[in-house]
N, C-alpha and C positions, 0 to 999 in steps of 0.2 A: 476494528471496523465493526460498527454496531448495526444490526439488521433493522432495528426499528427507530432508534433515536433520531437519526438524521432524516429519515423519511417523515417522521412526525414534525420536523421543524419547518416544513414547507406548507404554507396555507394558501388557500384561494388560488391554487394552480391546477389547471385541468390535466392532471396526471394520467387519468384513465384514457383521455383522448390522445395524449402525447405518446402513450405506449402503443396504441393501435396505429397511429398515423403521424408519427412524430416528425417525419421529414416535411410534412405539409403544414406543420404547426409553428414554423419558425417565426412568422410575422406575429402570431398571437403570443408565443412565449417571450419574444423580445420585449413585449409591452409589460410583461409581468416580472422581468428580471430584477427590476429595482423595487419590487413590492414584496420580495421574499422576507418573511418575518421569522426570526429565530426565537425559540421559546426561552433562550438563555439571555442573561444580561451581558453587556459589553464590559470588557476589562479596560475601559479608558482610564480608570483610576484603580490602582491596586490597593488592597488594605495595607495600612501602615503597621505591619506586624513583623515579628521575628521568625515567621514560618519559612521553611524551605520549600522551594518549588522544583520539581523534577521534570526536565524536558528530555525525553528519550535517553534516560540513564545519566544525565548530567544535572547536577543540582545548582540552584541559584538561591542566594539569600534575598528574599523578597524586599526587605527593608532597605538594603544598600545596593542591590544589583538589578534594579528595574530595567535600566537601559540595556544591560547585557542580556537580560531575559528576553526583551523584545527583539533584540538583534538575533538571538539564537532562534527564535520562532520564525522570524522573517527569512532566515537563511534556508529553511526547509522548502523543498520544492512543493508547490501548491498546484494541484490539478483540479479543474472545475469543469462544469458543462462547457462545451464549445459548439459553435454553429458555423455553417458555411465551409465545412470540410468536404472532401470528395465522398460521394455516396458509398456507404459500406456495401461491399459486394457488387458494386456497379450500379445497382438500382435501389439500394436500401436507404436508410435515413442519412441525412447530412448534418444532423445535430443529435446530441445525446441528452438534450434537456428533457427532464422528466423521467428518465430511465437509467442514466449512466452514472448515478452518484456512487454506487458501490464499486463500480469499475474504477472510478477516479480515486476512491479511497485505497483500492488495491494498488494503483499506480503510485500513490504517495508512499505507501508502505514499502514497496519494492525500491522506489527511487532513493529512499533513505538508506536502505541496505547497500545500494550501489555507491552512494556517497561515502559511507563508511568503508566500503571495499577499496575504493580508489583514492579517496581524499582524506579519510579519517574523520572521527567524530568531532574533532576540534576545528575542522575547516569552517570558515565563515564566509558569508556572501555580503557584498556591499553593492549598492545600486551604482550603475555606470562604471564599475570597476572591472578591469579585464580579469577573466577567470582562467584557471588552468584548462588545457585542452581536454582533459578527462571530464571536466564538468560539462563542457559543450557536448561531448559524446554521450554522456549519460542523459542529458536533456533530449537529445535527438532520438534516443530509444523510445521516448514516450510521445513524440509528435503524432498528430492525428493523420497519419498516412499509412497506407497499406504496407509499405516496405519498412516500417519501423517496428522493431520486434515486440514492443509492449504497447502498441497504439490501441486506441479504442476499436479500430478495425480488426486487429488481430484478436483482441480479447472477446469482442462480440462474436466473431466467426468461430473462434475456438469454443465458445460457450454452446454452440450448436451440438457439439459432441457431449455436452452435459445436459442436453434436453431443453436448452433455452433458445427460443427464437431470437433472431436479430431484432433489437429494439425492445426486448423484454428485460425487466428488472432482475438483477442478480442478487442472491443472498451471499453471506460471507463464505459459506462452504464452496459455492460455485466459483467465486473469485479465487479462492485458494487453489482449487483444482486447475483452473485455467492458467494461473501463473506457474504452477508446477509443470504443465505441459509446455508452455511457451519457453520456459527456461531451458528445455532440452535443445532448442535451436539457437540459443545465445552462447556462441563460442567465445566471445570477447570476455564476458563476465565470469563464465565457468562456474555457475552457481549449482550447488546441490540443494534442491528445494524439497524439504521433508514436510509432509502433512500428516499429523498424528491421527490415529484411529481411536474412536471411543474415548476421547479426551485423555489419552495416555501417550506420553512421549517415551519412546523406547531408545535408550542410549545405544544399545548394540546395533540397532538398525541404522541410526544416524551415522555411526562410525563406518558402517559398511558402505554408505552412499558417498561419503566425502573422499575426494581425490587429493593426492599430495601435490600441492602447487608451490612454486617458489615464492617467497615473500619479498615484495618490492621494498627496496631500502628506504624509499621516501614516503611510504605509507604504513607506519607502524600499526600493529594490531591494537584494538581498543579493548581494554579489560573492563568487565562490569564491576561496579562498586562492591566492596566487601560486605556491606550491609546497607539496608534501606531504612531511612528514618523519615517518617511521615507523621504529620499532625492528625489527630483524630477529630479535631474541631471542624475543619471544613472538608478536607479531602475532595475537593472539586477537581474537575477535569478541564484542561485547556485543549482546544481542538481547532483544526482547520476545516472549514465547511466547504464542500464542493458545490453547494447549491447556488451558484452564481453563473450566469451564461455569458461567456466571452467569445470573441470572434477567433476563428482558426488562425494560428500563427505557423508559418512555414519557414524553412531556412532562407537566408538572404543570399545574394549573389556571391558573397565571400565565403559561404558555407557555414556561417554562424547563425545562431538563433537569437532574436531579440527577446530576452528573458524577463522583461519587466512585468509581464502578466503571469509569470510562473512563480511569483513570490508574493505572499500576502503582506502588504505594507500597511494595512489597517490594524487597529488594536485587535488582538486575538479575542476569541469568544470562550466562554466557560459554561459548564453545566454542572448540576449536582450529580454526583456519581449514582445516586439512587434513581435518576432518570435514564440511566444507561440500560439499553435492552440486553437481556442476559444472553442472547445469541450473538456471539462475537468471535472474531478471529484475532489472535495475538501473533505478532511477528517478532522474531528474534534473529539477529545476525551475529554469527560467530565466524571470524576470519580464519582462525587457526584452531587446532584441537585443544590447545591450552585455554582458549577463550570459551570453548564449549564446556570443558571441565570446570572452569570457574563458574560458568552459568549454572551448571548442575549443582554445584556446592551451594550457590546462592539460593537456588530454588528450594533445595532441601532444608536450608537454614531458615528461610523467611516465608516460603509459601506452604510447604507441606506440613508445617506445624499447626496450620489452621484446621479447624473442624470442617468448615465448608470450603473445600478446595476448588479452584478453577480447573485444575487438571492434575493428573498423576504423572510421576516420573519413575520409571522402572529400569533396571539394568538389562534384563534379558527379555527376548521376544516371548510373549505368552504362548504356552504350548498349545492352547486351544484355538489360536488364531491361524489363519492360512499362512503359509511360509512367506517371508518377506523377500520380494524381488525388487532390487533397485530399478527405478525407471530408466529406460534407455531410449535414445533418439531413434525413431523408426528408420529403416533402411530405405531412403528415398533419394532420388537424384535431383530434386528440386529444392528451392530455398524454403524456409519456414513459411514465408508469406504465400508462396504458391501452394504449399502443402495444405494449408488449412482452407483453401478454397474448395477442396474436394470433400463433400460430406461423406462419401464412401470411405475415404481414407481416415476421416475424423473418427469413424466408428471403430477403427482399429486401436485407438487409444482409450481402452477401457480402464477406468479408475474407480476405486471404491467410493461409496456414497456417504458412509457414516463418519466423515471426518469433520473436525471442528477447528483445530488449531494449526495455524501456518507458522512454521519455523524455517528460517533460511540459514 
């Protein structure tokens, strides 16, 4: 999630007004939704080269696997601005247009982790095709409703504890902290969310957080590649852009969700990596301890050899840091949705401020 690159991609949009009075701006914003201009070029035609393209750890040969590449991208859950959902907090905004882009990026990052958790990285999505029940349940975690654990309502209200007013734009760090808090109430997915301090990932701390869970027989763990091979000629980034306003979608009478607007069926967009804002949050999913060990080996082999490193990886908790205490769900008798309605109780969830990288 980039702090500046996606914000810079929206032009001629009254963002400053939307932040202050966004729920009254729906009629204005809807007029602009088709006028959003991206500073990158569309990938309607890929270069006819032998280069490899990496999509979330999976490689595609650009010259011979273009259709597989497009299918892989369209299978990712795509979360964008929405309008006409129930007002956040009862009286707040009913649209996140103009301020919710980073929250939507956080949702996309976490949704991909849940897909890998329950369905595996090789799972694919096809339009109008019946999907596993786990897929529908994952999607429902992110619907724009107060009672959905990772909804825009939950994230915005949990952000109050991070010093963000409802309707205020989040940075990558705030999104990481909010997801870490909300995961404490998510018993179905049972995620241990680790947010690194001072750009340093501590192996010892992560292993303390992780619980021993039975491995489902039909969802094998996904192992990261043994090495990364990338071309130095383009190294461009392919991305899903949240800066499109769509209408709120709720569950239907049969309990399922019409998911057509939660997948990007257009040609994906790309940007030059040099245009990426340096303030980013990186997300990694490790299903088992062996996956994490493989990830550590890959990082040490491919990342830490560079002079300018994005982050550090150390075995032991630094002695000059405060003691590491794994986060725990607060002792409350209400659900997560009810819990975060109370600003007084929000203040009990104090988290560190100098975090950069989100690892799941």
